[in-house]
C-alpha positions, 0 to 999 in steps of 0.5 A: 688905317689899313683896317678902315681902308679894308672896310671902306673898300668892302663897303664900296664893292658891296654898296647896297648890302652895306646900305641895307645893313646900316638901315637894318641897324637903325631900324633895330635901334629904333625898335629897342630905343623907341617905345610905342605911344598912344593917346592918353585917356585922361589927357588926350593931347598927351601921348603915353606909353603902355606903363602910363596907360596902365596907371591911367586905367587903374585911376579910371577903374578906381573912380568908376568903383567909387562912383558905382558905390555912390550910385548904389548908396543913392539907390538904396536911399531912394528905395528906403524913401519909397518904402517909407512913403508906401508905409505912410500911404498904407497907414493913411489908407487903413485909417481912411477905410476904417473911418469910411466904414465907421469902424474908426474908434478913438483907440484905433485913431490914436494908434494910427496917429502914433504910427504916422508920427513914428513914420514921419519921425523916422523919415525926418531922421533919415533925411537929417542923417543924409544931410549930416553925412554930406556935411561930414564928407565936405569937411573931410574933403576940405 
């Protein structure tokens, strides 16, 4: 008890210094024991720490990468469709020009028709493959 009495006597004599030391100890415990938190990106009402925020960033990045890849695939598909359309217009235009100029022979007409049928079949195949890809993706998700 004599040691405790000495500490209490010192604290009473140096009251403001003792109070400052207690507050400093509480602040240190607060800095060490309490991690800073911020609002979650994926779940805004929730507060998260740095580690959880980093995991959320990885999830957002992977989602972004997947969506960007899907966008690029869709963009390439549109470009293929535009190219097919341009080929069909070119063939029809060439046939129309040949017919208007009187240079359309039966062989040229048959060749043009075969070209149109081939382009139409290629377009149908491409659209069918897109439909099948969607069915396969939906089956994999289920």
